PAROZA-81718 format. One record per atom (N, C-alpha, C): atom name; x, y, z. Coordinates in Angstrom, 3 decimals, decimal comma, m for minus. Layout:
BEGIN
  atom      east     north        up
    CA         X         Y         Z
...
% end
This chain:
BEGIN
  atom      east     north        up
     N   m50,043    m5,798    52,293
    CA   m50,393    m6,836    52,437
     C   m51,983    m6,973    51,381
     N   m51,985    m8,172    50,860
    CA   m53,274    m8,357    50,166
     C   m54,380    m9,669    51,032
     N   m55,587    m9,140    50,579
    CA   m56,095   m10,111    51,803
     C   m56,834   m11,218    50,648
     N   m57,112   m12,300    51,719
    CA   m57,157   m13,941    51,159
     C   m58,822   m12,702    50,580
     N   m59,342   m13,598    49,312
    CA   m60,810   m13,129    49,077
     C   m61,972   m14,216    48,883
     N   m61,853   m15,103    47,604
    CA   m62,306   m16,016    46,621
     C   m62,272   m17,659    47,263
     N   m63,067   m18,485    46,902
    CA   m63,146   m19,770    47,173
     C   m64,202   m20,343    46,378
     N   m63,800   m21,292    45,400
    CA   m64,353   m21,914    44,506
     C   m65,903   m23,163    45,556
     N   m66,336   m23,311    44,303
    CA   m67,670   m24,362    45,255
     C   m67,142   m25,210    45,570
     N   m65,840   m26,096    45,393
    CA   m65,768   m27,406    45,272
     C   m64,710   m27,580    46,351
     N   m64,093   m26,306    46,286
    CA   m63,296   m25,943    47,567
     C   m64,148   m25,542    49,327
     N   m65,495   m24,832    48,546
    CA   m66,697   m25,280    49,960
     C   m66,819   m25,967    50,630
     N   m67,142   m27,070    49,392
    CA   m67,819   m28,319    49,488
     C   m66,942   m28,782    50,369
     N   m66,152   m29,193    50,307
    CA   m65,001   m29,345    51,145
     C   m64,582   m29,972    52,501
     N   m65,109   m28,249    52,761
    CA   m65,170   m27,982    54,046
     C   m66,264   m28,184    54,760
     N   m67,475   m27,766    54,312
    CA   m68,896   m28,429    55,050
     C   m68,995   m29,334    55,898
     N   m69,148   m28,890    57,415
    CA   m68,856   m29,815    58,101
     C   m68,027   m29,288    59,432
     N   m67,226   m28,913    58,872
    CA   m65,684   m28,763    59,957
     C   m66,213   m27,321    61,138
     N   m66,251   m28,172    62,239
    CA   m66,553   m27,515    63,425
     C   m65,890   m25,974    62,975
     N   m64,726   m25,733    62,388
    CA   m64,430   m24,339    62,421
     C   m64,885   m23,740    61,062
     N   m65,571   m24,154    60,796
    CA   m66,122   m23,667    58,907
     C   m67,008   m22,751    59,636
     N   m67,721   m21,399    59,112
    CA   m69,037   m20,714    59,474
     C   m69,098   m20,252    57,876
     N   m70,037   m20,475    57,533
    CA   m70,887   m20,082    56,393
     C   m71,879   m19,072    56,545
     N   m71,787   m17,832    55,706
    CA   m73,317   m16,441    55,905
     C   m73,639   m16,750    54,770
     N   m74,476   m16,889    54,801
    CA   m75,599   m16,391    53,351
     C   m76,257   m14,484    54,060
     N   m75,926   m13,876    52,649
    CA   m76,064   m12,713    52,585
     C   m76,769   m11,984    51,688
     N   m77,398   m12,599    51,315
    CA   m78,638   m12,168    49,910
     C   m79,681   m11,364    50,328
     N   m79,608   m10,266    49,466
    CA   m80,370    m9,145    50,141
     C   m80,572    m8,350    48,943
     N   m81,428    m7,738    48,578
    CA   m82,443    m7,022    47,487
     C   m83,038    m5,560    48,583
     N   m82,937    m4,530    47,691
    CA   m82,687    m3,147    48,508
     C   m83,868    m2,575    48,277
     N   m84,644    m3,196    47,317
    CA   m86,228    m3,017    47,734
     C   m87,176    m4,070    48,195
     N   m86,702    m4,647    48,593
    CA   m87,716    m6,123    49,380
     C   m86,903    m6,437    50,542
     N   m86,274    m5,680    51,403
    CA   m85,390    m6,058    52,720
     C   m86,455    m8,039    53,239
     N   m87,145    m8,227    52,847
    CA   m88,135    m9,682    53,513
     C   m87,517   m10,462    52,740
     N   m87,168   m10,198    51,447
    CA   m86,839   m11,389    49,979
     C   m85,547   m12,336    50,615
     N   m84,803   m11,692    51,323
    CA   m83,284   m12,540    51,207
     C   m84,023   m13,617    52,785
     N   m84,451   m13,448    53,392
    CA   m84,303   m14,476    54,388
     C   m85,527   m15,183    53,528
     N   m86,383   m14,743    52,604
    CA   m87,728   m15,683    52,187
     C   m86,280   m16,768    51,435
     N   m85,645   m15,782    50,485
    CA   m84,799   m17,073    49,350
     C   m84,177   m17,399    50,236
     N   m83,447   m17,642    51,233
    CA   m82,703   m18,319    52,298
     C   m83,842   m19,637    52,586
     N   m84,909   m19,838    53,531
    CA   m85,801   m20,162    53,429
     C   m86,160   m21,701    52,602
     N   m86,102   m20,415    51,143
    CA   m86,295   m21,842    49,581
     C   m85,518   m22,839    49,597
     N   m84,126   m22,149    50,030
    CA   m82,772   m23,041    50,015
     C   m81,419   m22,268    49,786
     N   m80,902   m22,954    50,883
    CA   m79,888   m22,608    51,078
     C   m78,284   m23,466    50,954
     N   m76,956   m22,637    51,064
    CA   m75,971   m23,508    51,023
     C   m76,239   m24,237    52,362
     N   m75,926   m25,797    52,444
    CA   m76,042   m26,551    53,794
     C   m75,131   m26,182    54,930
     N   m75,999   m25,801    56,464
    CA   m74,809   m24,756    57,208
     C   m74,959   m23,698    57,239
     N   m75,733   m23,174    55,605
    CA   m75,163   m21,656    56,651
     C   m76,420   m20,722    57,131
     N   m76,115   m19,928    57,820
    CA   m76,580   m18,953    58,675
     C   m77,012   m17,685    57,911
     N   m78,265   m17,530    58,206
    CA   m78,666   m16,363    57,426
     C   m77,783   m15,164    57,903
     N   m78,060   m13,817    57,454
    CA   m77,079   m13,131    57,533
     C   m78,535   m11,603    56,881
     N   m79,143   m11,144    57,985
    CA   m79,681    m9,690    57,717
     C   m78,886    m8,470    57,428
     N   m78,112    m8,142    56,118
    CA   m77,730    m7,069    56,053
     C   m78,262    m5,936    56,633
     N   m79,089    m5,844    56,264
    CA   m79,699    m4,537    56,730
     C   m79,788    m4,164    58,520
     N   m79,922    m4,934    59,210
    CA   m79,558    m5,074    60,609
     C   m77,889    m5,480    60,907
     N   m77,570    m6,732    60,613
    CA   m76,776    m7,582    60,927
     C   m75,403    m7,070    60,280
     N   m75,210    m6,178    59,009
    CA   m73,957    m5,738    58,663
     C   m74,070    m4,008    58,707
     N   m75,022    m3,591    59,280
    CA   m75,416    m2,172    59,654
     C   m75,529    m1,653    60,652
     N   m76,206    m0,334    60,910
    CA   m76,739    m0,061    62,104
     C   m78,110     0,919    61,284
     N   m78,719     1,342    62,128
    CA   m79,372     2,425    61,684
     C   m79,386     3,579    61,152
     N   m80,241     4,140    59,566
    CA   m79,872     4,970    59,426
     C   m80,142     6,027    59,940
     N   m79,569     7,418    60,002
    CA   m79,642     8,073    60,547
     C   m80,259     9,392    58,945
     N   m80,165    10,546    59,783
    CA   m80,622    12,511    58,664
     C   m78,757    11,982    58,352
     N   m78,130    12,150    59,094
    CA   m76,838    12,332    58,674
     C   m75,809    11,570    58,374
     N   m76,030    10,275    58,154
    CA   m75,466     8,990    57,841
     C   m75,625     8,625    56,428
     N   m75,137     7,994    55,776
    CA   m75,452     6,368    54,720
     C   m76,882     5,972    55,260
     N   m76,802     5,136    53,941
    CA   m77,861     3,942    53,870
     C   m77,764     3,065    54,708
     N   m76,603     2,778    55,203
    CA   m75,784     1,502    55,769
     C   m74,392     2,106    56,305
     N   m74,705     2,845    57,322
    CA   m73,681     3,144    58,746
     C   m72,939     1,638    59,203
     N   m72,046     1,348    59,468
    CA   m71,186     0,323    59,899
     C   m71,864     0,140    61,791
     N   m72,082    m0,824    62,261
    CA   m72,527    m0,910    63,554
     C   m71,260    m1,029    64,733
     N   m72,517    m0,446    65,444
    CA   m71,360     0,058    66,953
     C   m69,910    m1,348    66,782
     N   m68,943    m1,254    67,575
    CA   m68,286    m2,416    67,469
     C   m68,281    m3,340    68,525
     N   m69,409    m2,578    69,366
    CA   m69,142    m3,764    70,393
     C   m70,664    m4,498    69,820
     N   m71,623    m4,304    69,602
    CA   m72,945    m4,340    68,719
     C   m72,105    m6,224    67,968
     N   m71,543    m5,339    66,978
    CA   m70,610    m6,090    65,564
     C   m69,886    m7,415    66,457
     N   m69,279    m7,469    67,701
    CA   m68,437    m8,241    68,427
     C   m69,501    m9,301    68,924
     N   m70,305    m8,679    69,216
    CA   m71,185    m9,357    69,860
     C   m72,629   m10,853    69,331
     N   m72,217    m9,452    67,923
    CA   m73,017   m10,477    66,240
     C   m71,804   m11,647    65,639
     N   m70,871   m11,468    65,904
    CA   m69,657   m12,530    65,539
     C   m70,230   m13,975    66,922
     N   m69,866   m13,479    67,805
    CA   m70,060   m14,390    68,873
     C   m71,600   m15,158    68,281
     N   m72,447   m14,693    68,754
    CA   m73,596   m15,323    68,345
     C   m73,316   m16,075    66,816
     N   m72,980   m15,815    65,733
    CA   m72,402   m16,923    65,018
     C   m71,195   m17,770    64,916
     N   m70,815   m17,731    65,897
    CA   m69,893   m18,860    66,428
     C   m68,748   m18,708    65,733
     N   m68,131   m17,098    65,765
    CA   m66,347   m16,660    64,477
     C   m66,050   m16,575    65,783
     N   m64,522   m17,222    65,999
    CA   m63,795   m17,029    66,821
     C   m62,377   m16,508    65,677
     N   m61,427   m16,318    66,506
    CA   m59,991   m16,134    65,316
     C   m59,633   m17,034    64,900
     N   m59,829   m18,162    65,337
    CA   m59,695   m19,573    64,748
     C   m60,486   m19,922    63,709
     N   m61,261   m19,311    63,036
    CA   m62,731   m19,720    62,557
     C   m62,340   m19,961    61,041
     N   m63,029   m20,580    60,051
    CA   m62,753   m20,257    58,804
     C   m64,480   m19,212    58,394
     N   m64,526   m18,077    57,500
    CA   m65,615   m18,035    57,214
     C   m65,632   m17,574    56,142
     N   m67,019   m18,289    54,725
    CA   m67,138   m18,240    53,764
     C   m68,185   m17,649    54,274
     N   m68,690   m16,499    52,860
    CA   m69,323   m15,270    52,471
     C   m69,673   m15,797    51,121
     N   m71,457   m15,454    50,752
    CA   m71,584   m15,560    49,730
     C   m72,916   m15,277    49,390
     N   m73,842   m14,689    48,087
    CA   m75,156   m13,795    47,809
     C   m75,060   m14,597    46,710
     N   m76,361   m13,863    45,692
    CA   m76,578   m14,437    44,661
     C   m76,512   m13,629    43,179
     N   m75,713   m12,260    43,989
    CA   m75,086   m11,302    43,040
     C   m73,881   m10,982    43,020
     N   m73,410   m11,882    42,613
    CA   m71,732   m11,783    42,267
     C   m70,757   m11,534    43,344
     N   m71,423   m11,733    44,717
    CA   m70,413   m11,155    45,780
     C   m70,685    m9,961    45,733
     N   m71,775    m9,069    45,405
    CA   m72,101    m7,227    45,691
     C   m72,465    m7,273    47,016
     N   m73,016    m8,062    47,329
    CA   m73,414    m7,973    48,995
     C   m72,226    m8,717    49,947
     N   m72,212    m9,660    49,701
    CA   m71,092   m10,559    50,299
     C   m69,902   m10,211    50,688
     N   m69,493    m9,106    49,675
    CA   m68,340    m8,716    50,035
     C   m68,148    m7,624    51,130
     N   m69,363    m7,209    51,929
    CA   m69,490    m6,168    53,003
     C   m69,594    m6,782    53,675
     N   m69,595    m8,051    54,045
    CA   m69,278    m9,049    54,951
     C   m68,100    m9,034    55,397
     N   m67,472    m9,902    53,815
    CA   m65,923   m10,119    53,659
     C   m64,972    m8,760    54,518
     N   m65,452    m7,872    53,946
    CA   m64,234    m6,207    54,234
     C   m64,850    m6,133    55,894
     N   m65,671    m6,113    56,402
    CA   m65,871    m6,230    57,629
     C   m65,060    m7,016    58,346
     N   m64,914    m8,677    57,953
    CA   m64,433    m9,465    58,314
     C   m62,865    m9,673    58,902
     N   m62,413    m9,043    57,743
    CA   m61,102    m9,012    57,197
     C   m60,574    m8,003    58,386
     N   m61,019    m6,936    58,583
    CA   m60,629    m5,671    59,118
     C   m60,438    m6,304    60,698
     N   m61,025    m7,493    60,957
    CA   m60,912    m8,363    62,533
     C   m60,156    m9,051    61,886
     N   m58,926    m9,694    61,330
    CA   m58,443   m10,482    61,174
     C   m58,461   m11,751    61,246
     N   m59,521   m11,826    60,356
    CA   m60,209   m12,932    60,772
     C   m60,313   m13,786    58,792
     N   m60,569   m14,783    58,947
    CA   m60,185   m15,930    58,047
     C   m61,184   m15,670    56,818
     N   m61,635   m14,946    55,846
    CA   m62,914   m15,200    55,372
     C   m62,558   m15,003    53,704
     N   m63,240   m15,626    53,480
    CA   m63,483   m15,405    51,745
     C   m64,996   m15,627    51,108
     N   m65,056   m15,092    50,050
    CA   m66,026   m15,041    49,604
     C   m66,332   m16,394    48,316
     N   m67,860   m16,750    48,108
    CA   m68,131   m17,410    47,290
     C   m67,543   m17,310    46,161
     N   m66,693   m17,670    45,158
    CA   m66,810   m16,803    43,823
     C   m68,417   m17,735    42,847
     N   m69,274   m16,687    42,523
    CA   m70,059   m17,173    41,559
     C   m71,698   m16,986    42,514
     N   m71,050   m17,317    43,961
    CA   m72,522   m17,685    44,730
     C   m72,988   m18,651    44,845
     N   m74,744   m18,634    45,443
    CA   m75,595   m19,513    45,289
     C   m75,528   m19,622    44,488
     N   m76,040   m18,791    42,838
    CA   m76,162   m19,401    41,422
     C   m75,335   m20,594    40,884
     N   m74,232   m20,564    41,455
    CA   m73,107   m21,233    40,395
     C   m72,847   m22,356    41,714
     N   m73,179   m22,197    42,775
    CA   m73,704   m24,062    43,800
     C   m74,535   m24,434    43,296
     N   m75,154   m24,000    43,024
    CA   m76,857   m24,593    42,140
     C   m76,433   m25,343    40,899
     N   m76,040   m24,642    40,008
    CA   m75,593   m24,410    38,704
     C   m74,763   m25,945    38,808
     N   m74,161   m26,051    39,651
    CA   m73,222   m26,914    39,899
     C   m73,513   m28,601    40,049
     N   m74,999   m28,322    40,378
    CA   m76,054   m29,685    41,287
     C   m75,565   m29,531    42,581
     N   m74,899   m28,957    43,438
    CA   m74,379   m29,293    44,385
     C   m75,781   m28,833    45,725
     N   m75,417   m29,975    46,971
    CA   m76,744   m30,100    47,580
     C   m77,358   m29,301    48,423
     N   m78,455   m28,765    48,283
    CA   m79,471   m27,407    49,094
     C   m79,906   m28,064    50,148
     N   m79,742   m26,758    50,896
    CA   m79,968   m27,517    52,377
     C   m81,835   m26,004    52,834
     N   m82,561   m26,982    53,380
    CA   m84,255   m25,764    53,804
     C   m83,818   m25,793    55,428
     N   m82,980   m26,885    55,624
    CA   m82,589   m26,873    57,272
     C   m82,374   m25,054    57,660
     N   m83,153   m24,692    58,180
    CA   m82,201   m23,167    59,164
     C   m80,824   m23,900    60,223
     N   m80,260   m22,783    60,382
    CA   m79,177   m22,458    60,944
     C   m78,894   m20,968    61,771
     N   m78,685   m21,294    63,176
    CA   m78,506   m19,954    63,180
     C   m77,031   m19,616    64,181
     N   m76,125   m20,439    64,132
    CA   m74,616   m20,547    64,288
     C   m75,024   m21,794    65,886
     N   m73,789   m21,803    66,554
    CA   m73,221   m22,540    67,568
     C   m73,012   m21,261    68,160
     N   m73,238   m20,454    69,006
    CA   m72,561   m19,285    69,788
     C   m70,732   m19,957    70,314
     N   m70,230   m18,987    70,195
    CA   m69,117   m18,866    71,434
     C   m68,945   m18,020    72,401
     N   m68,163   m18,400    73,401
    CA   m67,793   m17,254    74,248
     C   m66,469   m16,829    74,144
     N   m65,894   m17,301    73,098
    CA   m64,227   m15,939    72,853
     C   m64,529   m14,702    71,956
     N   m64,395   m14,123    72,095
    CA   m64,696   m12,304    71,847
     C   m63,766   m11,756    71,065
     N   m63,981   m10,896    70,215
    CA   m63,192   m10,478    68,947
     C   m63,156    m8,925    68,919
     N   m62,354    m8,654    69,557
    CA   m61,868    m6,585    69,450
     C   m62,359    m6,146    68,004
     N   m63,806    m6,126    68,455
    CA   m63,916    m5,596    66,810
     C   m63,815    m3,951    66,745
     N   m62,441    m3,297    65,305
    CA   m62,435    m2,459    65,154
     C   m62,691    m2,302    64,075
     N   m63,162    m0,890    63,039
    CA   m63,123    m0,879    61,667
     C   m62,388    m0,041    60,661
     N   m60,546     0,108    61,289
    CA   m59,683     0,720    60,692
     C   m59,455     1,874    59,152
     N   m60,279     0,114    58,462
    CA   m60,751     0,747    56,815
     C   m61,712     1,762    56,736
     N   m62,522     2,039    57,398
    CA   m63,374     2,719    57,207
     C   m63,343     4,181    57,478
     N   m63,378     5,426    56,071
    CA   m63,038     7,013    55,784
     C   m64,940     7,008    56,482
     N   m64,629     8,198    56,926
    CA   m65,569     9,337    57,257
     C   m65,809     9,729    56,718
     N   m66,905    10,744    56,621
    CA   m67,484    11,810    55,827
     C   m66,259    12,845    55,639
     N   m65,922    13,816    57,302
    CA   m64,845    14,381    57,266
     C   m63,671    14,428    56,727
     N   m63,237    13,211    56,516
    CA   m61,943    12,919    55,695
     C   m61,770    12,873    54,606
     N   m63,081    12,971    53,871
    CA   m63,454    13,363    52,285
     C   m63,626    14,153    51,839
     N   m64,245    15,277    52,613
    CA   m63,964    16,786    52,646
     C   m62,680    17,395    52,985
     N   m62,034    16,978    53,599
    CA   m60,514    17,173    54,390
     C   m59,608    16,902    53,217
     N   m60,296    16,038    52,194
    CA   m58,962    15,003    50,962
     C   m59,451    16,617    49,789
     N   m60,883    17,734    50,066
    CA   m59,972    18,489    49,181
     C   m59,160    19,573    49,061
     N   m58,992    19,211    50,482
    CA   m57,535    20,253    50,677
     C   m56,169    19,897    50,200
     N   m56,587    18,667    51,023
    CA   m55,068    17,825    51,383
     C   m54,414    16,635    50,290
     N   m55,450    16,783    49,112
    CA   m55,812    15,924    48,070
     C   m54,575    14,720    48,208
     N   m54,897    13,948    49,535
    CA   m54,595    12,815    49,965
     C   m54,615    11,264    49,072
     N   m55,722    11,092    48,719
    CA   m56,362    10,353    47,939
     C   m57,586    10,275    46,639
     N   m57,593     9,688    45,825
    CA   m58,413     9,624    44,721
     C   m59,509     8,849    45,221
     N   m61,357     9,075    44,821
    CA   m62,246     8,478    45,226
     C   m62,310     7,978    43,548
     N   m62,780     5,963    43,901
    CA   m63,377     5,601    43,143
     C   m65,079     5,308    43,290
     N   m65,768     5,505    42,266
    CA   m67,074     4,979    42,570
     C   m67,155     3,899    42,067
     N   m68,371     3,479    42,744
    CA   m68,525     1,489    42,122
     C   m70,031     1,763    41,580
     N   m70,992     2,829    41,403
    CA   m72,098     2,121    40,974
     C   m71,910     2,431    39,739
     N   m73,414     2,075    39,154
    CA   m73,308     1,768    37,790
     C   m72,860     3,304    36,872
     N   m72,179     3,647    36,189
    CA   m72,283     4,982    35,117
     C   m73,092     5,452    34,770
     N   m74,588     5,513    34,479
    CA   m75,715     6,276    34,704
     C   m75,806     6,617    35,831
     N   m74,978     6,103    37,141
    CA   m75,889     7,035    38,365
     C   m75,140     7,735    38,474
     N   m73,516     7,420    38,381
    CA   m72,029     8,218    38,455
     C   m72,477     9,430    37,551
     N   m73,448     9,129    35,917
    CA   m73,269    10,859    35,996
     C   m74,660    11,573    35,901
     N   m75,682    11,253    36,863
    CA   m76,344    11,810    37,266
     C   m77,520    11,302    36,193
     N   m77,562    10,309    35,287
    CA   m78,647    10,266    34,461
     C   m80,035     9,492    35,014
     N   m79,583     8,951    36,081
    CA   m80,882     7,706    36,626
     C   m79,997     7,273    38,088
     N   m81,314     8,295    38,828
    CA   m80,724     8,179    40,351
     C   m82,400     8,203    40,975
     N   m83,161     6,958    41,438
    CA   m84,240     6,261    42,399
     C   m84,041     6,262    43,504
     N   m82,720     6,176    44,009
    CA   m82,778     5,723    45,074
     C   m82,199     6,734    46,014
     N   m81,186     7,804    45,792
    CA   m81,105     8,956    46,776
     C   m81,375     9,768    46,239
     N   m81,325    11,411    47,056
    CA   m82,348    12,691    47,416
     C   m81,647    13,291    45,479
     N   m80,322    12,739    45,360
    CA   m79,616    13,607    44,600
     C   m79,019    12,942    43,402
     N   m79,229    13,469    42,205
    CA   m77,936    12,304    41,148
     C   m76,924    13,122    41,419
     N   m76,017    11,944    41,103
    CA   m74,552    12,799    40,266
     C   m73,312    11,665    41,161
     N   m72,439    12,472    41,428
    CA   m70,897    11,863    42,088
     C   m70,628    12,864    42,837
     N   m69,533    12,829    43,632
    CA   m68,670    13,330    44,361
     C   m67,791    13,505    43,868
     N   m67,686    15,036    43,733
    CA   m66,330    16,117    42,870
     C   m65,060    15,467    42,706
     N   m64,809    14,907    41,440
    CA   m63,063    14,289    41,352
     C   m63,363    13,215    41,679
     N   m64,628    12,521    41,363
    CA   m64,768    10,739    41,980
     C   m64,129    10,234    40,431
     N   m63,321     8,855    40,011
    CA   m63,717     8,341    38,741
     C   m64,689     7,255    39,286
     N   m64,998     7,030    38,146
    CA   m65,770     5,728    37,946
     C   m65,094     4,416    37,413
     N   m65,403     2,994    38,255
    CA   m65,032     1,993    37,747
     C   m66,592     1,107    38,318
     N   m67,521     0,806    37,643
    CA   m68,694     0,197    38,462
     C   m68,241    m1,299    38,511
     N   m68,954    m1,651    39,536
    CA   m68,643    m2,932    40,232
     C   m69,066    m4,277    39,646
     N   m69,669    m4,252    38,952
    CA   m70,157    m5,326    37,653
     C   m69,268    m5,613    36,699
     N   m68,073    m4,847    36,155
    CA   m67,254    m4,838    35,701
     C   m66,207    m5,841    35,852
     N   m66,408    m5,921    37,155
    CA   m65,580    m7,076    37,642
     C   m65,786    m8,507    37,826
     N   m67,259    m8,788    37,152
    CA   m67,753    m9,678    36,596
     C   m67,735   m10,646    35,488
     N   m68,202   m11,843    34,750
    CA   m67,821   m12,163    33,756
     C   m69,491   m12,225    33,962
     N   m69,913   m13,085    32,386
    CA   m71,262   m12,865    31,522
     C   m72,247   m13,777    32,807
     N   m71,360   m14,669    33,872
    CA   m72,446   m15,958    34,683
     C   m72,366   m15,514    36,530
     N   m71,728   m13,943    36,465
    CA   m71,378   m13,524    37,765
     C   m70,328   m14,135    38,761
     N   m69,805   m14,927    38,042
    CA   m68,150   m14,992    38,155
     C   m66,986   m13,824    38,630
     N   m66,305   m14,113    38,955
    CA   m65,375   m13,070    38,812
     C   m64,416   m13,135    38,007
     N   m64,071   m12,335    37,027
    CA   m62,884   m12,301    35,643
     C   m61,668   m13,094    36,001
     N   m60,688   m13,409    35,166
    CA   m59,727   m13,780    36,181
     C   m58,759   m13,102    36,387
     N   m58,120   m13,336    37,371
    CA   m57,270   m12,613    38,237
     C   m56,266   m11,980    37,227
     N   m55,940   m11,647    36,119
    CA   m54,912   m11,803    35,485
     C   m55,213   m10,597    34,144
     N   m56,572   m10,667    33,795
    CA   m57,734    m9,705    33,258
     C   m57,821    m8,720    34,394
     N   m57,882    m8,460    35,475
    CA   m58,498    m7,736    35,917
     C   m57,770    m6,828    36,179
     N   m56,349    m7,397    36,602
    CA   m55,176    m6,943    36,896
     C   m54,988    m6,055    35,662
     N   m55,290    m6,254    34,946
    CA   m54,706    m5,359    33,748
     C   m55,721    m4,167    33,125
     N   m57,263    m4,318    33,629
    CA   m58,048    m3,315    33,607
     C   m57,835    m2,316    34,697
     N   m57,286    m3,211    35,875
    CA   m57,519    m2,110    36,776
     C   m56,419    m1,233    36,479
     N   m55,278    m1,829    35,907
    CA   m54,455    m0,572    36,173
     C   m54,429     0,252    35,388
     N   m55,113     0,167    34,189
    CA   m55,944     1,381    33,325
     C   m56,032     2,395    33,714
     N   m56,454     2,236    35,154
    CA   m57,461     2,815    35,902
     C   m56,466     3,397    36,741
     N   m55,968     2,993    37,976
    CA   m55,302     2,865    39,137
     C   m53,595     3,203    38,506
     N   m52,851     4,644    38,522
    CA   m51,698     4,913    38,729
     C   m50,529     4,370    40,204
     N   m51,575     4,022    41,171
    CA   m50,775     4,217    42,350
     C   m52,026     2,975    42,707
     N   m50,701     2,500    44,162
    CA   m52,047     1,641    45,345
     C   m52,054     2,274    46,201
     N   m52,771     1,070    47,297
    CA   m52,879     0,830    48,603
     C   m54,021     2,292    49,155
     N   m53,830     3,374    50,189
    CA   m53,648     4,643    50,835
     C   m54,449     5,465    49,066
     N   m53,844     5,478    48,397
    CA   m53,635     6,544    47,284
     C   m55,697     6,589    46,759
     N   m55,924     5,596    47,550
    CA   m57,358     5,107    46,603
     C   m58,614     5,200    48,014
     N   m59,897     5,645    47,390
    CA   m60,885     5,261    48,458
     C   m62,233     4,783    47,213
     N   m62,966     3,708    47,886
    CA   m63,850     3,215    47,436
     C   m64,908     3,685    48,022
     N   m66,304     3,946    46,964
    CA   m67,780     4,604    47,804
     C   m68,723     3,880    46,816
     N   m69,912     3,672    46,997
    CA   m70,658     3,466    45,782
     C   m71,619     4,391    46,656
     N   m73,046     3,777    46,683
    CA   m74,539     4,287    46,979
     C   m74,345     4,348    48,560
     N   m74,481     3,293    48,954
    CA   m74,071     3,159    50,751
     C   m73,106     2,060    51,848
     N   m72,145     2,107    50,592
    CA   m70,445     1,762    51,518
     C   m70,548     0,226    51,086
     N   m71,988    m0,777    50,793
    CA   m71,934    m2,100    49,851
     C   m71,202    m2,044    48,926
     N   m71,615    m2,106    47,440
    CA   m70,549    m2,685    46,526
     C   m69,359    m1,843    45,805
     N   m68,881    m1,436    47,048
    CA   m67,717    m0,339    46,935
     C   m66,800    m1,715    47,906
     N   m67,295    m2,109    48,401
    CA   m66,128    m3,288    49,063
     C   m65,716    m4,192    47,576
     N   m67,076    m4,443    46,940
    CA   m66,424    m5,502    45,775
     C   m65,335    m5,265    44,855
     N   m64,867    m3,693    44,495
    CA   m63,856    m3,615    43,982
     C   m62,746    m3,350    45,243
     N   m63,240    m3,123    46,170
    CA   m61,805    m3,914    47,396
     C   m61,290    m5,104    47,074
     N   m62,483    m5,899    47,008
    CA   m62,501    m7,761    46,755
     C   m61,676    m7,538    45,930
     N   m62,054    m7,025    44,054
    CA   m61,552    m7,557    43,134
     C   m60,265    m7,568    42,804
     N   m60,104    m6,371    43,384
    CA   m58,061    m5,627    43,457
     C   m57,165    m6,329    43,804
     N   m57,779    m7,084    45,370
    CA   m56,653    m7,875    46,118
     C   m57,161    m9,040    45,669
     N   m58,283    m9,919    44,775
    CA   m58,356   m10,751    43,918
     C   m57,266   m10,457    43,172
     N   m56,839    m9,014    42,408
    CA   m55,907    m9,108    41,141
     C   m54,734    m8,863    41,649
     N   m54,355    m8,798    42,738
    CA   m52,926    m8,737    43,091
     C   m52,553    m7,061    43,362
     N   m53,878    m6,058    43,478
    CA   m53,372    m5,067    43,771
     C   m53,871    m4,484    45,351
     N   m52,932    m4,072    46,078
    CA   m53,588    m3,677    47,690
     C   m55,485    m2,923    47,545
     N   m56,277    m2,796    48,657
    CA   m56,869    m2,219    48,719
     C   m57,746    m2,680    49,767
     N   m57,918    m0,992    50,825
    CA   m58,412    m0,963    51,606
     C   m59,708    m0,770    52,309
     N   m59,514     0,522    51,485
    CA   m60,262     2,043    52,461
     C   m61,718     2,119    51,412
     N   m63,095     2,354    52,415
    CA   m64,324     2,714    52,009
     C   m64,822     3,862    52,323
     N   m65,073     5,062    51,752
    CA   m66,083     5,611    52,307
     C   m67,458     5,254    52,863
     N   m67,607     4,710    53,811
    CA   m68,986     3,825    53,839
     C   m70,082     4,420    53,858
     N   m70,068     6,275    53,863
    CA   m71,287     6,917    53,888
     C   m71,772     6,882    52,664
     N   m70,380     7,213    52,056
    CA   m70,736     6,823    49,966
     C   m72,029     8,155    49,656
     N   m71,803     7,603    48,626
    CA   m73,395     9,023    47,716
     C   m74,398     9,222    49,000
     N   m75,306     8,136    49,296
    CA   m76,503     8,068    50,009
     C   m76,173     9,405    51,426
     N   m74,964     9,859    51,514
    CA   m74,298    10,107    52,971
     C   m74,002    11,614    52,894
     N   m73,486    11,503    51,118
    CA   m73,094    12,795    50,202
     C   m73,939    13,497    49,912
     N   m75,346    12,911    49,528
    CA   m76,451    13,548    48,712
     C   m76,956    14,355    50,025
     N   m76,789    13,406    50,844
    CA   m77,529    14,553    51,947
     C   m77,003    15,436    52,394
     N   m75,699    15,945    52,628
    CA   m74,951    16,806    52,616
     C   m75,103    17,863    51,816
     N   m75,172    16,881    50,273
    CA   m75,488    18,541    49,758
     C   m77,339    19,074    49,652
     N   m78,050    18,493    50,379
    CA   m79,427    18,987    50,659
     C   m79,569    19,468    52,186
     N   m78,392    19,870    52,832
    CA   m78,602    20,163    53,885
     C   m78,180    21,450    53,683
     N   m76,993    21,876    52,719
    CA   m76,140    22,936    51,629
     C   m77,146    23,909    51,410
     N   m77,708    23,200    50,150
    CA   m78,917    24,077    49,646
     C   m80,186    24,109    50,427
     N   m80,263    23,022    51,548
    CA   m81,356    24,264    52,183
     C   m81,115    25,687    53,243
     N   m79,797    25,178    53,377
    CA   m79,169    26,852    53,860
     C   m78,632    28,161    53,441
     N   m78,622    27,660    51,670
    CA   m78,347    28,654    50,934
     C   m79,498    29,500    50,288
% end
């Protein structure tokens, strides 16, 4: 079953102010964790709630996890309550990076059967089209309704290891080609990619203005990479965020995709570091 994916700025503008609509501002910058909230304070879509990706869409990094492990299910369930999200809520998520960050929130919420879509073109498209911008903060109206959270589409490091023997799925890396090829790495301790992975940079899903390419075009492009659908592929990136963008693009293009190796290269490179230390 294909997932709901995108909404455009006019469609979102028509929904603002409705009691069952929650808008989440997911702007995040890897090298400056405070910048997202600063940008939100400067201006955001009216009524939007700021999401701290590093703390509210991820747990604390440890020596054996990737940089953005999934939060504990019970903690994330409480977070959804704080934002006022229940099973009847329409959620719109956006960022200013073509959906690269918002896709992580989308992927996490989709697994809870929540009606969630990503704003195509994000905040830049909203501003470019002259729509209203607010500086009024919003933290949401908490709900007593609780969603039982689970992450059935998350693939663990152990499953990736086992796949070298079982060959149940193909890994697809969403990072830029230079990082995949080990030519450039300034984030994680080792350069390269997981053996056997193929590379489809998430930026290839976007037009020059940061909006998604037409669904028909994406379908053709992805069919050049994929020979099957669904569980035959697992998507990863640096820390389990931009991999979700490929999942989003595929569903938008009419191709089923769900599974993400959340630990991604940041966890796998730690595994390699431990192996080298033991040898």
